[in-house]
C-alpha angles and dihedrals in degrees: 000000000000119000093254092053092046091048094049092049094048093045089057092048094047099038097127094047091049094048089051091050092049091049092052091049097047090049091049099054139030101259109198119252092248140003140170123215128202111212132196118207120195136164090264108025143027122195144140116266097184137017120195121199092193104045115200105188106077087128089068093060119099120246089256092055091045089055090050089050090054091054095048094045090050092049092049097046094045091051097045103028108020093170096056114118102154131046132197116206113207107205135183117271094246098152098178102030104104091177089059095048090051086055088055092045090052094045089051091051091048090059095040089054089068093048104265121141105233132193131172123228136182124226104195140113087222094062107089102172131093086218138352140171127237124195119237122212092259090056096256118136119235110206112212131186134206111254117225132182117241108186105300096343133076117224143170132204085262093062151283110296126214096211133029116215114192122211095167122090092204091216098185106030146018108239113234088203092072096045127092094016127140095224115090114254119211123223097017112259088227091073096067121118090267085078107015122098124197090215090059093047095052093044088059092041094052091049092052090044089059090054091050091047089055090054092048093041093231136129105276089219089074091067101026130086123207110236125177126185120220117187133208098020116161106184090202088065116083090206092055090047090054090051093048090046091056090054091048091051092050093050093047090052092051092048092047090056092046093049091051091051090050093046095245110155096203136105111237123234133185145222123222112206140172108263090227120036152073146204089079092282124145094022127134135164126222134185096194144013093257089065088066099038093053097035109160127231094264090054092046090051091051091053095042101085139010131206114334093016092286109163114247113231106139117056140174123224107213136187111257119233115200112220117240091192115100128159126227088261088063094250118145113235144190132190120250113197124197121208140188113204089343092306115121113247094182136273152216140227120258108210136178125192093194094057132074127224093273100051137089106268095193093090141096111311096036119144135186134234132191124258128198139200122254110276095027100123094181090061091051093049090052090056097250126150122250122249101227125208088249091059091051095047097047092045087052091052090050091050091051088050089060086056089060089047090055091050092051094047093048092048090053091052102271117237112025097189124077099207124157 
C-alpha cells in the first residue's frame, strides 16, 4: 500500500485517539485564527512544505468551502470575542495584484455572510490616501481606508472596529500601529515573517509528526520532512556557496542511507529556501552539491532577495518531495488546505503546467483546481480532486506547529523592531 492509503486507513482506525490528541494540543497553545498549508504527496511520503499564517487564496476556494469558512469563523469569534460586531481586515499593499484583491474581496464576503460589518484598511507609510479602491480579478472594487492610531485603538474614517484581522505577513517590519492597542488582533502581529523562521516551524512540525506517528503506529519518516538551517549564506560569495554545498552533500548522504533502509528506489534531492519568506520567492532545487558550488548568475539572483527586496542570508535546506499528483493535462499538482483554528475549511490544487514533479509549483504560471470532500458526488462529477483524511490531519498538525511558534516568539519578546 502507498503511504496515503496507509495513512487514511490508520486515521480511520485511530479516530478517537487523534481527536483527543488534537484537543489537548489546541488547548495547550495559541493556534492562529487561520492558516493555509501546502502539502506534497509522493509514492513514499506526504508532508507539508509551507505553512502560511496569513493565507491569501480564499478566492480559490469553492462556494461550499467558503460557506464552511463562514461557519468556522463565526464559531471562533463568538467563542473568543462574543461582543465583536465589526471587523477590520489589514491587507497587503498590492496595488496591481488583482488576484490578491479578489482574495480580500472573498474573505470580506465570507465574514459578511455571518453578519459581521467588515471594512478593509491599509497599514503602510506608502499609502497616502484616506480611502481608495482596488480592482479585484472579477471586476469588483475593494474599498480600502488608511488606518490611523487613536490612543490605544486603530480606526479609519469608516469607523472604529472591534476586531483586527491581519492578512499581511509584514515580511520586513513589525508595524508599531498595530501594537499596544486594546482591540484584539488575529493572528498576532508578532507572527509575521519579520520574526518567523521556517527552521523553527518544521522543528515543531516534525516533533508533532512523531507523536502522531506513534498514535498511528507508522514510520514517522512517512509524514516528516528533513529541514536543516544554515545561517549567513550570501550566494554571491564563493566561500559561502562552498559552505552551503558541504551541508547539501551531508544531507543528501543521510537521505540516501535512509531511503535505502526504507527500500525507496529514488535519488534524494533538496530545496534551498529563505528561512523567512513567502510567495515562492528565494527557492531553488538541487540534486547535488555541485549545483550550489557552481550556481550561475540567474540562480544567485533568484536567491539574493526575498519578498519586499529583503536580502537573503539565512536559509533552510529541505528534503525535496516529488509530487505524485498530476492532472490529465499533464500538469504537476499539490494540495493546499485552508484551516480555521486548525480545523480544515477545504482546499484546492495548485498546478503548474510548466513545472515537473520535482519543482516548486508556487511560481509564475501556476493555476488552481477545485477539490472536494469524500462523499461529495458533485465534486467528483466536476473532475475535482478529493481532500483525503490524511491531508486534513497533516495540515492540522502544521497549523498546531504555528501555535508553538507563536508561544516561542511571544516568550522571546515578540516584535523586536519599533517601526511605524
